[in-house]
C-alpha positions as CSV (number, residue, x, y, z in Angstrom):
1,M,97.4,13.5,-38.0
2,S,98.4,10.8,-35.5
3,L,96.2,12.4,-32.9
4,I,93.1,12.1,-35.0
5,R,91.1,9.1,-34.0
6,S,89.9,6.7,-36.8
7,R,86.3,6.5,-35.5
8,G,83.8,8.3,-33.4
9,N,83.2,11.9,-34.2
10,K,81.0,12.2,-31.1
11,A,79.1,15.3,-32.2
12,T,77.9,14.0,-35.5
13,E,77.2,10.4,-34.3
14,L,75.3,11.7,-31.2
15,R,73.2,14.0,-33.4
16,L,72.3,11.1,-35.6
17,I,71.3,9.1,-32.5
18,E,69.0,12.0,-31.5
19,I,67.5,12.0,-35.0
20,F,66.9,8.2,-34.8
21,R,65.2,8.5,-31.4
22,E,63.2,11.6,-32.4
23,H,61.7,9.7,-35.4
24,G,61.3,6.2,-33.8
25,I,64.1,4.5,-35.7
26,T,65.3,1.5,-33.7
27,G,67.4,-1.6,-34.1
28,W,70.7,0.1,-34.9
29,R,74.1,-0.9,-33.5
30,R,77.4,0.9,-33.5
31,N,81.0,-0.3,-33.9
32,Q,80.1,-3.5,-35.7
33,P,82.9,-5.4,-37.5
34,I,81.7,-4.7,-41.0
35,L,83.7,-3.6,-44.0
36,G,84.3,0.2,-44.0
37,K,83.5,0.6,-40.3
38,P,80.0,2.1,-40.7
39,D,78.8,4.4,-37.9
40,F,75.4,2.6,-37.6
41,T,74.4,-0.9,-38.6
42,F,70.9,-2.3,-38.9
43,R,71.9,-6.0,-39.2
44,R,68.5,-7.6,-39.8
45,E,67.6,-5.1,-42.6
46,R,71.2,-5.2,-43.9
47,V,71.5,-1.4,-43.9
48,V,74.6,0.6,-42.9
49,V,74.7,4.4,-42.3
50,F,77.9,6.5,-42.6
51,V,78.1,10.1,-41.3
52,D,80.7,11.8,-43.5
53,G,82.5,14.9,-42.2
54,C,82.3,17.7,-44.7
55,F,86.0,18.4,-44.5
56,W,87.4,14.8,-44.4
57,H,85.3,13.5,-47.2
58,G,85.4,16.6,-49.4
59,C,81.7,17.7,-49.3
60,P,80.9,19.5,-52.6
61,R,78.9,22.1,-50.7
62,C,81.1,22.8,-47.6
63,Y,84.6,21.7,-48.3
64,Q,87.2,24.5,-48.1
65,R,90.6,23.5,-49.4
66,P,93.3,24.4,-46.9
67,K,95.7,27.2,-47.9
68,S,98.8,25.4,-46.8
69,N,100.1,22.0,-47.8
70,R,97.6,21.8,-50.6
71,K,99.1,18.8,-52.4
72,F,98.9,16.7,-49.3
73,W,95.3,17.6,-48.6
74,D,94.2,17.2,-52.2
75,E,95.6,13.7,-52.2
76,K,94.2,12.9,-48.8
77,I,90.7,14.0,-49.7
78,A,90.8,12.2,-53.1
79,A,91.9,9.0,-51.4
80,N,89.1,9.3,-48.8
81,R,86.5,9.8,-51.6
82,K,88.0,6.8,-53.6
83,R,87.8,4.6,-50.5
84,D,84.2,5.7,-49.8
85,R,83.2,4.7,-53.4
86,R,85.0,1.3,-53.1
87,V,83.4,0.6,-49.7
88,N,79.9,1.5,-51.1
89,R,80.5,-0.8,-54.1
90,E,81.8,-3.7,-52.0
91,L,79.0,-3.5,-49.4
92,R,76.3,-3.3,-52.0
93,G,77.9,-6.3,-53.7
94,L,77.5,-8.2,-50.4
95,G,73.8,-7.3,-50.2
96,W,73.9,-4.2,-47.9
97,R,72.1,-1.0,-48.5
98,V,74.4,2.0,-47.9
99,V,73.2,5.4,-46.6
100,R,75.7,8.2,-46.5
101,V,74.8,11.4,-44.7
102,W,76.9,14.6,-44.9
103,E,77.7,16.3,-41.6
104,H,75.8,19.5,-42.8
105,Q,72.7,17.5,-43.5
106,L,72.3,16.7,-39.8
107,N,70.4,20.0,-39.5
108,N,67.5,18.5,-41.5
109,S,66.4,15.6,-39.3
110,A,63.2,14.9,-41.2
111,R,65.0,14.4,-44.5
112,I,67.6,12.0,-42.9
113,A,64.8,10.1,-41.1
114,V,63.0,9.6,-44.4
115,R,66.1,8.3,-46.2
116,V,67.0,5.9,-43.4
117,K,63.4,4.6,-43.1
118,C,63.2,4.1,-46.8
119,A,66.4,2.0,-46.8
120,L,65.1,0.0,-43.8
121,E,61.8,-0.7,-45.5
122,L,63.5,-1.8,-48.7
123,G,65.9,-3.9,-46.6
124,S,63.3,-5.7,-44.6
125,A,61.1,-6.4,-47.7
126,E,63.8,-8.5,-49.4
């Protein structure tokens, strides 16, 4: 566990950058000092985007419970989900729009682009 870095799953983040560029989504920043360490931040529109790994965040579609050390992993994934809910709630309370994308959803670039664009339009209208 100590070898696992706390930020920067390159494959998923780079794929989302490709999607943003493919669909003309601009204005994002990475590694901004905001609660929850979002993967992408659109400061002007007050929108944050998180890319959640299917394993680490317990995707209801893809998550496969490990066969060994189950108690540890059940607690770890439950804590990650609880933290995600808390971060969402706190960011929304501070006026941010939160978009969460599952790792497996990166295959459907059009759907992700629509979700992000909708959040950006709502964010800039306020």
